[in-house]
N, C-alpha and C positions, 0 to 999 in steps of 0.2 A: 438943517431943514428936515422935516419929516419925510419918511419914505413916500407916503401917499402924496404929499405936495410935489415931490420930485416927479413922481409918475404922472400926475395930472399936467404938470408943466411940459412934459414930453409927449403929450397927446394921448395918454391912456385914460380910459374910463373905468373906474372901480365899481363893479356891480355887486361885489360881496366882500366883506371884511369881517372875518370870524376869528375869535381867539379860543383855542383849546387850552383849558387850564392845566397847570402842572399837576402831576400826581406824585405823591411821595411813595417810595418803595415800601412794601409790606413784607416783613420777615416772619419766619416760623421756625420753631425748634424741631429738630429731627430726632430728638431723644426718644420719642414715643414709637419710633419705627423699629426698635430692637435691632439696630444695625451693629455690625461687628466693629471692633476697635479699628480695624483696617479702614473700613468705609468711613467711620467717624474721623479718622485722621485725614482722609481725602477732603472732607468737608470742613475740617476745623480751622482752615486758614481764613474763614469768613467770620469775623468776630461778632457780627450782628446776627449770625444765623444765615440760613439760606432763604431764598424767596419762597413764598407760600406755594406758588405754582410748581417750583422745583420739588418741594416736598410732596405735593399731590401726585406728580408724575412718578416719583420714586415709589410711592405707596402703590399706585396702580400696577406698575410693572412687577414689583415684588409680590403682589397679591396674585400674580399669574396672568394678567391681561397684557395685551399689546397696547402700546401708547404712542400717540403722535403729538408733539408739541409744535404749535404754530404761533408761539409768542414772538415778540419783536426781536430784531437784531440786538445782540449784546444782552439778552435776557437770561443767559446761563444755560442754554440747552445742552451744550457739550458737557457741562459738569454733571448733568444727570446721566449721560452716557457712562462717564468714568465711575460714578458712584454705583450705578447698577452693576457694571462689570466687576468692580472690586467686591461687592457683596456676593455676587454669584460665584466668583472665584474662591471667596472665603468659605462659602457653604459647600462648594464642590471643587476641590483643588484640581481635579482633572477636567473641569469644564473648559470649553473653548468659546471665544468671542470672535465674531466676524464683523468688522467695521467696514462698510462699503461707502466709498466716496465716488461721485460720478466722473471725476476728472483726474487723470494722472498728475496734473499740476498741483492737486491738493494733497496727494498722499504723503509726500516728504514732510510737509508742515504738520499734518495730522499725526503722523507717526511720532514726531517729537513731542507734540502735546500729550499724546497718550503716555509716553515715557515719563514726562514730567508729573502728570497726575498720579500715575501708579507709584512713582518714587515718593511722592508726598505722603502716600499711605503706608510707606514702608514695606510694600509688597515685593516679593521676589519674582512676580509674574513677568515674563519676558514679552516684549512687544516686537512683532515682526511686520514686514511690509512686502507684499508681492504685487508688483505692477509690471508693465511691459519692459522696464529697464532691468528687471532682475532676471539673470540667466535661468533657463529652465532647469539646469542641473542643480541649482541651489534651492529650488522651491520646496521640495519634499522635506529637506532639512529644516527650513524655516517653519513649516507646518508642525514638525515633530517637536521643535524646541520652543514654540511660542504659544502663550496662552491667549493673546490677542493678536489677530492678524488683520492688517489694513489692506484692502484690495480695491480694485476698480471692477465695475460690472463686466468689462471685457475679459479680465483675467478669470473671474468666476465662471464665465461662459466658456471661454476658449481653452482654459487649462484645468481649473478645478473640476468642473462637471464633465470634462472630457477624459478624466483620469480616475474614474471611480473604482477601477480595478487596483489602483495603487493603495497599498496598506496605509501609508501615511495620510492619504486623502480620506480613506474610509474611517480611520480613527478620529480624524479631525471632525468630520461631519457627524459621526456617531456621538461625539461629546459636545456638539454644538448646542449651547444654551441661550445665546443671545445674538441676534443679528441687528446691527445698527444701520439704518438707512438715512444718511444725512442728505440735505438739499433735495428733499423729496419732490419739490415742485419741478425739478429738471426732468423728471421722468414723464415726458409727454410726447405726443406725435409718434413717429416711427421708433424713436429711442424708447419711449414709454411702452409701446406695444411689444417690442422685443424684450424689454426688461420684465414685462408681465409674465412672459413664458419662462424667463430666467428664474424669477422668484418661485414660480410653481415647480420648476424642476428641482430647485434647491430644497424646497419643502418636501417634495416627494422623496428625494434621496435621503434626507434626514429621517423621515418617517420609516423608510425601508431599513435604515441602519440603527434604528432605536433612538434617534435624537428627537428632542422635543423643544426646539428653540422658541423663545419669545422674541418679539420684534419691538424696536423702539425707533421711531422716525421723527424727523424734525425739518421744519421749513419756516422761514419768516414770511413767505409770500405764497400762500396756497389757498384756493377756494374749495370749500366743501371737502375738507381733508378726509373725513371718514369714507366718503364715496371714492375719492381718488385712491386712497390706500387699499380699499377693497378691490378696486379694479386692478391695481398694481400687484397685489399679493394674494388675492382671494380670501383674505382674512379680515376680521373685524378689529377696529382700533378704538380705544377710548381717546378722545381728542381733548387736549388742554389748549384752549384757543385764546385769541386776543382778549376776550372779555375776562379771562382769568389771569392775564399777565399782571404780575405784582412787582415788576422790576422798576416801576416808576417811569416818569417822563418829564421832560422840560415843557414849559408853556410853548405853544406853537401858534403862530399867526398865519392864517391862510387868506390870500387875496385872490379874487377872481377878476380878471382884467380883460378889456377889449380895447383895441387901438382905435382912437377916434379918427385916425388918418386912413383907415382901411374900410372899404365898403363891404362889410361882412355881415353875416346873420347874427342876430342875438341868440341867447340860449334857447329861446322858444321859437326860433325860426322867423321872427319878424324882421323884414329888411330894415337896415339902418340908413 
């Protein structure tokens, strides 16, 4: 039995039945970006090349701009993080990368993903993680030894920026070249307001110590990303949006339904 027949038999009225066609993924070569062999190794596991929007995001950031990707889930946003980090570390071995994830529950998994990506490129860059579960006495050592450090906003606020007199903290921030802001849509409400102060303090500290970090942000669910990121960080971002998503999609069918058994209003407010 057709889905629509079953719905009608059970008292539902179908007011809209729309089919969104499938889209094939679109790939692009990254050879024209003059990437190092390390970065190319990170990307080489994708036989067809990388998605066109991934290449665009890489180019924007490596040209010196901040970038935010708002493409769909599973469209390869994290790969752009890893490739940008690998390239910056190749160009400047003393560079430091700060990858901020909003929840402690994400940091373990993300640390492992960073390790896997960097190892694929054959880089010796060490990956560290500092969240609430890491003893305070171990944190300075992690900063000294790690090229990429995964943190939560809470740790950036309550520990990193509260210890600017510490030489390990100073050196890390002075060499900071990339700040990753994942799940950017979660920075709203009180959390978003507090984080806006946090990112301004981080940028002020970096400027004072000679650091010039670029920012790369990502979210699959965010409205007016440029405005949101400017409010959050006070900086401008080039947005790679849903319209530029080249990862492809399956055909999708969307039904708008109303129950014939309920006395509810129609979409236009006309009583039924």
